[in-house]
N, C-alpha and C positions, 0 to 999 in steps of 0.2 A: 689665455689661450692664443696661440698664433697659428697662422696658416700661410701657404704659398699658393697665389691664385693668378694666373695670367703672367707668370714669372715675377710676381711681386710678393714680397715678404709683408704680411699684415699682422697687427697685433690687436686683439680684441679687448676693449675696455667697457666695463659695465656689464650688464644693463642694471639700471635702477628703476625701481618701481615693483610691480607684481609680475612674477614669470608664470602666472597662470594664464591659459589661454595660448592660441596658436603662436609659435615663433616665427619670425621672418628675418631674413639676412640680406644685405646689400653691399657685400664685401667686394671692392675693387671695380665697381661699376663705371668709374670715370670721375670727372670733375663735376661738382654740383653746379648747376646753373640756375634752378628754380626749387624753391621749397613751397608746397601747398599745404596749407594748415586750415583745418575745421576746428572750431573751438567755441567754448561757452564757459560753463563753470569748470571745465578740464579740457584738455586736447582730445577731441574726438578722432581726428585722424592726421596723419602726415603722408604726404606723397612727394617723391622728390624726381626732378628731371637732371639727368646726367648728361655730360659730353663725353662721348667715347669715340675716339678717332675722327673728330670733326662732326659726328652725327649726335643729335639730341635724341635721348632714350628717356621715356617717361616710365617709371617703375610703378609697381602696383600701389594702390592706396591701402594704407595700413590703419584699420579702424571704421568709424561710422561717420554719420553726418552731424553737424552742430549748428549753433546759432549764427556763428560768424564765420567768414571765410577771408583768408589772407593769402596772398602770394608774394613770395620774396623773389625778386629777379636780381640775380647777382651779375655784375659786369664781368667780362671775360677775364679781366685781370684779378678778380676777387677770389680769394680762397677762404674757407671756414677755418678759423683759428679757436672757436670757443663755442660749446653748446652748454647751456645751463638752464636751471629752471627749478620746479619744485615737484614733488610726488607726495601723495597722501590719500587718506580715505575720502570718499565722495558720499555725503549724506547718507551714511549707513548702508548704501547699495553695493559699494565695492570697498574692498579692503585698502588697496592702493592703485592709484591711476596717476598718469602724469598730469599734474594740474595746470603747469605753465612751462613754456619754452622761450628761450632768448638765444639769438644766435650772433655770434661775433665774427667778423671778417677782418682782413687787412685794411679794409676801407670804411668800416663802421659797425653799428650794432642795430640789429633788427628785433624788435619786441620790447617788453615782453608779451607773449600772446597767452590767453587764459588767465587763470586766477593765481596769484602768488601766494599760495597757503600750503603748509606742510612741510616736509623735509627738503631743505635746499640740496642741490647737487651742481657740480660744474665739471666739465671735461675741457681741459685746455689743450690745444695742439701746439705744443712748444716749438721753438726752433729746433731744427734737426730732424723734424718729422712732418708728414704731410697728412691731411685728412684722407681717410681711405674708405669711408662709407658708414652707413648706419645699420643697426641690428636692433631687435626688440620683440615685443609681445603685443598683440591686440586682440579685440573681440569685435563684433559687429557694432559696438557702441563707442569704445573708447581705446585710446592708446594706453596700454598698461604699463609698459616698460620701455626704455630706450637706452641705447648704448651706441658707442661709436668704434670704427677701426681707424688706427693710424698705420702708416708705413714710413719707415726711416728713409731718409734722403741717401744714406750710404748705399754704395753698391756691393752686392753679395756676389761672391763667385762660389758656384756649387761645384764645379770641376776645374782642375783636379782636386780631389780631397787633400786636406793638408796630411803630412805624414804623422804617424802616431808611433810612440815608443812603447815597446813592451816591458820597459824597466819600471819598477815600482816607484812611486813618488818618494822623494827623499825630504824628511821633515828635519828642520833645524830647531834645536832647544833653545830656550831663552837663557840658558846657564852662562 
């Protein structure tokens, strides 16, 4: 799925985990400056601080409280290049939750946070695109699913629209 928000073209990747529970979406909020995680036997919650037009904005917390708390503070020049982790069942109570998260930037790697058990996943933000935000599902105890948005570096022109031909396409044969 893709969308245009604040004149930005964003492509939605994921989510991995369980889509049961309330969904949330943080597309195009700005550059990530802090990631706050609560975790124990799984990722209990994630909360992100974005920099939007020079102002720090703290998004809502998604999930519940855990045994441990970590805050990742990114430098002003750092950008997210990778989000990976594991998702899987949790002691028979949940079919799938996000068990572990690791974040990569152009300056280093943060994590892993949580327990590295279950099915691995990885979202790479390759050259030619920027990180565009998080989305996922959570309940009052756990982060159930997570995905990301990416935005192309290319400039898109919406007007004027390119001309279209009414002529039918011509197919060449291999004869």
